[in-house]
C-alpha positions in Angstrom: -25.1 42.8 21.1 -22.6 41.0 18.8 -20.2 39.5 21.3 -20.3 37.2 24.3 -19.6 38.9 27.6 -16.1 38.8 28.9 -16.2 36.4 31.9 -12.5 35.8 32.2 -12.6 32.1 31.1 -9.2 30.6 30.8 -8.5 27.2 29.3 -5.3 25.4 30.3 -3.7 23.7 27.3 -1.5 20.9 28.6 -0.9 18.9 25.5 -1.3 19.3 21.7 -0.9 16.5 19.1 -1.6 16.5 15.4 -3.1 13.1 15.6 -4.7 12.5 12.2 -4.4 14.0 8.7 -7.2 13.1 6.3 -6.7 13.6 2.5 -9.2 13.6 -0.3 -9.3 9.8 -0.5 -8.8 9.0 3.1 -11.5 7.7 5.5 -12.6 9.9 8.4 -11.4 8.7 11.8 -13.8 7.1 14.2 -13.1 9.4 17.1 -14.8 9.2 20.5 -13.8 12.7 21.7 -15.7 15.9 20.9 -14.7 17.8 17.8 -14.7 21.5 17.1 -14.2 22.4 13.5 -12.8 25.6 11.9 -13.7 26.7 8.4 -12.8 29.8 6.4 -11.2 31.2 3.3 -7.6 30.4 2.5 -6.3 33.8 3.7 -8.5 34.5 6.6 -6.0 33.6 9.4 -7.3 30.2 10.3 -4.0 28.7 11.3 -3.1 31.8 13.4 -6.4 31.4 15.3 -5.9 27.7 15.9 -2.4 28.3 17.2 -3.8 31.0 19.5 -6.5 28.6 20.8 -3.8 25.9 21.3 -1.5 28.4 23.0 1.2 27.4 20.5 3.2 29.9 18.4 3.5 27.8 15.2 2.0 24.3 15.7 -0.6 24.8 12.9 1.4 25.9 9.9 1.0 29.5 9.1 1.8 30.1 5.4 2.3 33.2 3.3 0.8 31.2 0.5 -3.0 30.9 0.8 -4.5 27.5 0.0 -1.8 25.5 1.9 -4.2 23.5 4.0 -5.4 20.8 1.7 -6.2 18.2 4.2 -8.5 17.8 7.3 -6.1 18.1 10.3 -7.2 16.7 13.7 -5.4 18.3 16.7 -5.8 16.3 19.9 -6.0 18.8 22.8 -5.4 17.5 26.4 -6.7 14.1 25.3 -10.1 15.7 25.9 -11.2 17.0 22.5 -10.2 17.8 18.9 -9.7 21.0 17.0 -10.4 20.1 13.4 -8.8 22.3 10.7 -10.8 22.1 7.5 -9.3 23.0 4.1 -9.5 26.7 3.2 -11.9 27.6 0.4 -12.1 30.3 -2.2 -8.4 30.2 -3.3 -8.3 31.4 -6.8 -5.0 29.9 -7.9 -6.1 26.2 -7.8 -8.1 24.4 -10.5 -11.9 24.1 -10.4 -11.5 20.4 -10.0 -9.3 20.9 -6.9 -11.8 23.3 -5.4 -14.5 20.8 -5.9 -12.5 18.0 -4.2 -11.9 20.3 -1.2 -15.6 21.1 -1.1 -16.5 17.4 -1.1 -14.0 16.8 1.7 -15.6 19.5 3.8 -19.1 18.3 3.0 -18.2 14.7 3.8 -16.8 15.8 7.2 -19.9 18.0 8.1 -22.3 15.2 7.2 -20.5 12.2 8.6 -18.6 13.3 11.7 -20.4 11.9 14.7 -18.5 13.8 17.3 -18.9 17.3 15.9 -20.0 19.7 18.6 -19.5 23.2 17.1 -18.4 24.8 13.8 -16.4 28.1 13.8 -16.7 30.0 10.6 -13.9 32.6 10.1 -14.4 35.8 8.0 -12.2 38.8 7.6 -13.6 41.7 9.7 -12.2 44.2 7.1 -14.5 43.1 4.3 -18.1 42.2 3.7 -18.7 38.4 3.5 -17.9 37.0 0.1 -20.2 34.8 -1.9 -18.1 31.8 -0.7 -18.5 32.9 2.9 -22.2 33.1 2.5 -22.4 29.8 0.7 -20.4 28.1 3.5 -22.6 29.7 6.2 -25.7 28.5 4.5 -24.1 25.1 4.0 -23.3 24.7 7.7 -26.8 25.8 8.7 -28.2 23.2 6.3 -26.3 20.5 8.3 -28.3 21.6 11.4 -25.5 23.6 12.9 -25.5 27.4 13.5 -21.8 28.3 13.2 -20.0 30.6 15.6 -18.7 33.3 13.3 -15.2 34.6 14.1 -14.3 38.0 12.6 -10.5 37.8 12.3 -7.9 40.5 12.0 -9.7 42.8 14.4 -6.4 44.6 15.1 -6.4 45.8 11.5 -9.3 48.2 11.9 -9.9 51.2 14.1 -11.9 50.6 17.2 -14.5 53.1 15.9 -15.1 50.9 12.9 -15.8 47.7 14.9 -19.6 47.8 15.3 -20.1 48.9 11.7 -18.0 46.0 10.4 -19.7 43.5 12.7 -23.1 44.6 11.6 -22.0 44.3 7.9 -20.9 40.7 8.5 -24.0 39.7 10.4 -26.3 41.2 7.7 -24.1 39.8 4.8 -24.2 36.3 6.2 -27.9 36.5 7.1 -27.2 35.5 10.7 -30.0 35.0 13.2 -30.5 37.4 16.1 -29.2 34.6 18.4 -26.1 34.0 16.3 -22.7 34.5 17.9 -20.2 36.8 16.2 -16.8 37.3 17.9 -14.2 39.8 16.8 -10.7 38.2 17.1 -7.1 39.2 16.8 -4.2 36.7 16.7 -1.9 39.6 17.6 -3.7 40.9 20.7 -5.7 37.7 21.5 -8.9 39.7 21.5 -11.8 37.3 21.5 -9.8 34.3 22.7 -11.5 34.1 26.1 -14.9 34.1 24.4 -13.8 31.1 22.2 -12.6 29.3 25.3 -15.9 29.9 27.0 -17.7 28.3 24.1 -15.4 25.3 24.1 -15.8 24.9 27.9 -19.6 25.1 27.7 -19.8 22.4 25.1 -17.4 20.1 27.0 -19.3 20.4 30.3 
C-alpha cells in the first residue's frame, strides 16, 4: 500500500497571503503558527502543487525556467498555518556557489524552524529518484522528520504504470514501510485530498 485511503477530506481555503520572503542573508521569522514545508527539484512542479493546495491558480509563481524559487516563501493560510516553499535544488544552470547557498538556506530552515510540523518531498513520478532526491530525503530524515513523499505529474504516465513507478521511488529513496507516498497531479488534482488529510491531522 503506497497511498493513503481516500476519505473525502476537504479543506476550505479562505485566505492566502505571501507573508514573508527569506533570502540567503535574511533571518528566519519567529512564527507561532504551524509550518508545512515543501522541498523538491527545480522542475518537479512544486509551485503547481502549492497552488493546488492553496486552491489558487497562480499565486505561487509557476515558471518555465527551473530554479526560479531562490528564496524561502511563507504563505499564510487562513491565519492558521503556513505553507513554506523551499528553494528548488539540483538546477544545473547555476553556479556551484549558488547551489551551496541554497543548500545552506534549506539546512538552516530544517534545523532552526521551531514550528515545522511536516516536510513534503516532491519527486517526479516518471523517473527514478536522482542522487539529489536521495540526498534530500536522507537529509530530512537526519533532522528527525520522515518526509511525506509526493510523486508529481501522475497524469503523465499510464495508469498501468503507477504501481511500478511508485515502487521504484520507494526503493530508490530507501523509504520505510510506514513511509507515505502519494501520487499527485496538478492537472487532475489526484492526491490533493490525501495531502489535505495530512494537514488536517497535524493541525488537530
